[in-house]
C-alpha positions as CSV (number, residue, x, y, z in Angstrom):
1,X,0.0,0.0,0.0
2,X,2.9,2.3,0.8
3,X,4.5,1.6,-2.6
4,X,1.2,2.3,-4.3
5,X,1.0,5.7,-2.5
6,X,4.6,6.7,-3.3
7,X,4.3,5.8,-7.0
8,X,1.1,7.9,-7.3
9,X,2.6,10.8,-5.4
10,X,5.7,10.9,-7.6
11,X,3.5,10.7,-10.8
12,X,1.4,13.6,-9.5
13,X,4.6,15.6,-8.9
14,X,5.6,14.8,-12.5
15,X,2.2,16.1,-13.7
16,X,2.6,19.3,-11.7
17,X,6.1,19.9,-12.9
18,X,5.5,19.3,-16.6
19,X,1.9,20.0,-17.4
20,X,-0.3,21.6,-14.7
21,X,1.9,23.5,-12.2
22,X,-1.1,24.8,-10.1
23,X,-3.2,21.7,-10.0
24,X,-4.0,20.3,-6.5
25,X,-2.4,16.9,-5.7
26,X,-5.6,15.7,-4.0
27,X,-7.6,16.2,-7.2
28,X,-5.3,14.2,-9.3
29,X,-5.0,11.6,-6.5
30,X,-8.8,11.3,-6.4
31,X,-9.1,10.7,-10.1
32,X,-6.3,8.1,-10.1
33,X,-8.0,6.4,-7.1
34,X,-11.3,6.1,-8.9
35,X,-9.6,4.4,-11.8
36,X,-7.5,2.2,-9.5
37,X,-10.5,1.2,-7.3
38,X,-12.6,0.4,-10.4
39,X,-9.9,-1.8,-11.8
40,X,-9.0,-3.7,-8.6
41,X,-12.7,-4.2,-7.7
42,X,-13.0,-6.3,-10.9
43,X,-10.6,-9.0,-9.5
44,X,-7.3,-10.4,-10.5
45,X,-8.4,-11.1,-14.1
46,X,-9.1,-7.4,-14.7
47,X,-5.8,-6.4,-13.0
48,X,-3.9,-8.8,-15.3
49,X,-5.7,-7.3,-18.3
50,X,-4.7,-3.8,-17.2
51,X,-1.1,-5.0,-17.0
52,X,-1.2,-6.5,-20.5
53,X,-2.8,-3.4,-22.0
54,X,-0.5,-1.1,-20.2
55,X,2.5,-3.0,-21.6
56,X,1.1,-2.9,-25.2
57,X,0.1,0.7,-25.2
58,X,3.2,2.1,-23.6
59,X,5.7,-0.1,-25.4
60,X,6.2,2.4,-28.2
61,X,7.8,4.8,-25.8
62,X,10.8,2.5,-25.7
63,X,11.6,3.5,-29.3
64,X,11.6,7.2,-28.5
65,X,15.1,6.9,-27.0
66,X,16.5,6.5,-30.6
67,X,16.9,10.3,-30.9
68,X,18.8,10.8,-27.6
69,X,21.0,7.9,-28.6
70,X,22.2,9.9,-31.7
71,X,23.3,12.7,-29.4
72,X,25.1,10.5,-26.8
73,X,28.7,11.1,-25.9
74,X,30.4,7.9,-25.0
75,X,33.1,9.8,-23.2
76,X,30.6,10.3,-20.4
77,X,30.7,6.5,-19.8
78,X,34.5,6.5,-19.3
79,X,36.5,5.3,-17.5
80,X,35.1,1.8,-17.3
81,X,35.5,-0.7,-14.4
82,X,36.9,1.9,-12.0
83,X,34.1,1.8,-9.4
84,X,34.9,0.0,-6.1
85,X,32.8,-2.8,-4.8
86,X,31.3,-0.5,-2.2
87,X,30.2,2.0,-4.9
88,X,28.7,-0.8,-6.9
89,X,26.7,-2.1,-3.9
90,X,25.5,1.4,-3.2
91,X,24.4,1.7,-6.8
92,X,22.5,-1.6,-6.6
93,X,20.8,-0.5,-3.4
94,X,19.8,2.8,-4.8
95,X,18.3,1.3,-8.0
96,X,16.6,-1.5,-6.2
97,X,13.3,0.4,-5.7
98,X,13.0,0.7,-9.5
99,X,13.4,-3.0,-9.9
100,X,11.0,-4.3,-7.2
101,X,7.7,-5.8,-8.1
102,X,8.7,-9.4,-8.9
103,X,8.1,-10.3,-5.2
104,X,4.4,-9.9,-5.7
105,X,4.5,-13.3,-7.5
106,X,4.2,-14.7,-3.9
107,X,0.8,-13.2,-3.7
108,X,-0.8,-13.9,-7.1
109,X,0.9,-17.3,-7.7
110,X,-2.2,-19.3,-6.5
111,X,-4.3,-17.6,-9.2
112,X,-2.0,-18.7,-12.1
113,X,-3.4,-21.8,-13.9
114,X,-0.3,-23.1,-15.6
115,X,2.1,-23.0,-12.7
116,X,4.7,-25.0,-14.5
117,X,5.3,-22.0,-16.8
118,X,5.6,-19.4,-14.1
119,X,9.4,-19.6,-13.7
120,X,10.1,-19.1,-17.4
121,X,7.8,-16.1,-17.9
122,X,8.9,-14.6,-14.5
123,X,12.5,-14.7,-15.7
124,X,11.5,-13.2,-19.1
125,X,9.7,-10.3,-17.4
126,X,12.5,-9.7,-14.9
127,X,15.1,-9.9,-17.7
128,X,13.2,-7.4,-19.9
129,X,12.9,-5.0,-17.0
130,X,16.6,-5.3,-16.2
131,X,17.7,-4.8,-19.8
132,X,15.4,-1.8,-20.3
133,X,16.5,-0.2,-17.0
134,X,20.2,-0.8,-18.0
135,X,19.7,0.7,-21.5
136,X,17.9,3.8,-20.1
137,X,20.7,4.3,-17.5
138,X,23.4,4.1,-20.2
139,X,21.6,6.4,-22.5
140,X,20.9,8.9,-19.7
141,X,24.6,8.9,-18.6
142,X,25.8,9.3,-22.2
143,X,23.3,12.0,-23.1
144,X,23.7,14.3,-20.0
145,X,26.9,15.5,-18.5
146,X,27.8,14.4,-14.9
147,X,26.8,17.8,-13.5
148,X,23.6,18.0,-15.4
149,X,22.6,14.5,-14.5
150,X,23.1,15.2,-10.8
151,X,20.6,18.1,-11.1
152,X,18.0,16.3,-13.3
153,X,15.1,14.7,-11.5
154,X,13.5,12.9,-14.5
155,X,16.3,12.2,-17.0
156,X,14.1,10.1,-19.4
157,X,11.4,12.7,-19.7
158,X,14.0,15.4,-20.1
159,X,15.5,13.5,-23.0
160,X,12.0,13.5,-24.7
161,X,12.2,17.3,-24.9
162,X,14.5,17.1,-27.9
163,X,12.0,15.1,-29.9
164,X,10.4,17.0,-32.7
165,X,7.2,15.7,-34.3
166,X,5.2,17.6,-36.9
167,X,2.3,19.6,-35.5
168,X,3.4,18.7,-32.0
169,X,5.9,21.0,-30.3
170,X,5.9,19.6,-26.7
171,X,6.3,15.8,-27.0
172,X,6.9,15.5,-23.3
173,X,3.2,16.3,-22.7
174,X,2.3,13.1,-24.5
175,X,5.0,11.2,-22.7
176,X,3.7,12.3,-19.2
177,X,0.2,11.4,-20.2
178,X,1.2,7.9,-21.4
179,X,3.3,7.6,-18.3
180,X,0.1,6.9,-16.5
181,X,-0.2,3.7,-18.5
182,X,3.2,2.7,-17.2
183,X,2.4,3.3,-13.5
184,X,-1.2,2.0,-13.7
185,X,-0.2,-1.7,-13.9
186,X,2.2,-1.2,-11.0
187,X,-0.2,0.5,-8.7
188,X,-3.0,-2.0,-9.6
189,X,-1.0,-5.0,-8.8
190,X,0.4,-3.5,-5.5
191,X,-3.0,-2.3,-4.5
192,X,-4.7,-5.6,-5.3
193,X,-2.0,-7.4,-3.3
194,X,-2.6,-5.2,-0.3
195,X,-6.4,-5.8,-0.5
196,X,-5.9,-9.5,-0.9
197,X,-3.5,-9.6,2.0
198,X,-6.2,-8.0,4.2
199,X,-8.7,-10.5,3.0
200,X,-6.4,-13.5,3.9
201,X,-5.2,-12.1,7.2
202,X,-8.3,-10.3,8.7
203,X,-11.1,-11.7,6.4
204,X,-12.2,-8.3,5.4
205,X,-14.2,-8.0,2.2
206,X,-12.6,-6.6,-0.9
207,X,-15.0,-3.7,-1.4
208,X,-14.6,-2.5,2.2
209,X,-10.8,-2.8,2.1
210,X,-10.7,-0.9,-1.3
211,X,-12.8,1.9,0.2
212,X,-10.8,2.1,3.4
213,X,-7.4,2.1,1.6
214,X,-8.6,4.6,-1.0
215,X,-9.7,7.0,1.6
216,X,-6.4,6.5,3.5
217,X,-4.3,7.3,0.5
218,X,-6.5,10.3,-0.5
219,X,-6.5,11.7,3.0
220,X,-2.7,11.5,3.3
221,X,-2.2,13.2,-0.1
222,X,-4.2,16.2,1.2
223,X,-1.8,16.9,4.1
224,X,1.4,15.7,2.5
225,X,2.6,18.5,0.3
226,X,6.3,18.9,1.3
227,X,8.6,17.5,-1.4
228,X,11.3,17.0,1.1
229,X,9.0,14.8,3.3
230,X,7.9,12.8,0.2
231,X,11.6,12.2,-0.6
232,X,12.2,11.0,2.9
233,X,9.2,8.7,2.9
234,X,10.3,7.4,-0.5
235,X,13.7,6.5,0.8
236,X,12.3,4.7,3.8
237,X,9.9,2.7,1.7
238,X,12.7,1.9,-0.7
239,X,14.7,0.5,2.1
240,X,11.8,-1.6,3.3
241,X,11.2,-2.8,-0.3
242,X,14.8,-3.8,-0.7
243,X,14.6,-5.9,2.5
244,X,11.3,-7.5,1.6
245,X,12.2,-8.1,-2.1
246,X,15.9,-9.1,-1.9
247,X,16.6,-10.2,1.6
248,X,13.4,-11.8,2.9
249,X,13.2,-14.5,0.1
250,X,16.7,-15.7,1.1
251,X,15.5,-16.0,4.7
252,X,12.5,-17.9,3.6
253,X,14.8,-20.2,1.5
254,X,17.0,-20.9,4.6
255,X,13.9,-21.6,6.7
256,X,12.4,-24.0,4.1
257,X,15.7,-25.9,3.7
258,X,16.1,-26.2,7.5
259,X,12.4,-27.3,7.9
260,X,12.8,-29.9,5.1
261,X,15.9,-31.4,6.6
262,X,14.2,-31.5,10.0
263,X,11.2,-33.3,8.7
264,X,13.4,-35.7,6.8
265,X,15.4,-36.6,9.9
266,X,12.2,-37.2,11.9
267,X,10.8,-39.4,9.2
268,X,14.1,-41.4,9.1
269,X,14.2,-41.8,12.8
């Protein structure tokens, strides 16, 4: 639920910065929550359909990096292989929040019919995300100078500013609008997982949980206007996401191995 809130707040800030500077966050949040609640209330099949359509409709944005690639300076990528292990680990930790989401497989795995194919397609999805994230990182570093990149909040959207399409002067307006199709599958899956978790843990109905969670998120968005505070909350949630996504599964693996050996010893004895 916290990840859902942070993704939506960061998108609202993007809308304020690029399209509507004076729009109120609670208004955009309310519109997004109506769309989110409508999709999640339809069940996991509807959520899966939203994820599929979001991928199809937003896939064309990937090809928009062709123009920034032509203006890249490969000198910005040099020198290679000079980062220390500590710097590499810090980079992995900082970028982990952009890579999380695969851990939700633990939640919706029971709803998948052909479970024998889960591993293959999960690896394909994770591989595609990793490759795309790597390509965008390399292009951003090559396109911007080090000083400019340090001051740029949304490098990908900033690169879209150089695109020129006939009869369309500000392409980034289109990119920000289509960006909602990129975040919509993410927030739908996270929100559905939170609702499903409340159902399994406390036996609360889906409709009541959706209403309660939507009011909670909308209420917090009214009082949370400080960008500094949002950044702090994002960092805290990113740390928690790193632990739950990359550390917790290994702990589960150790516990399962230990339990399996313990049961085997008892059955042998």
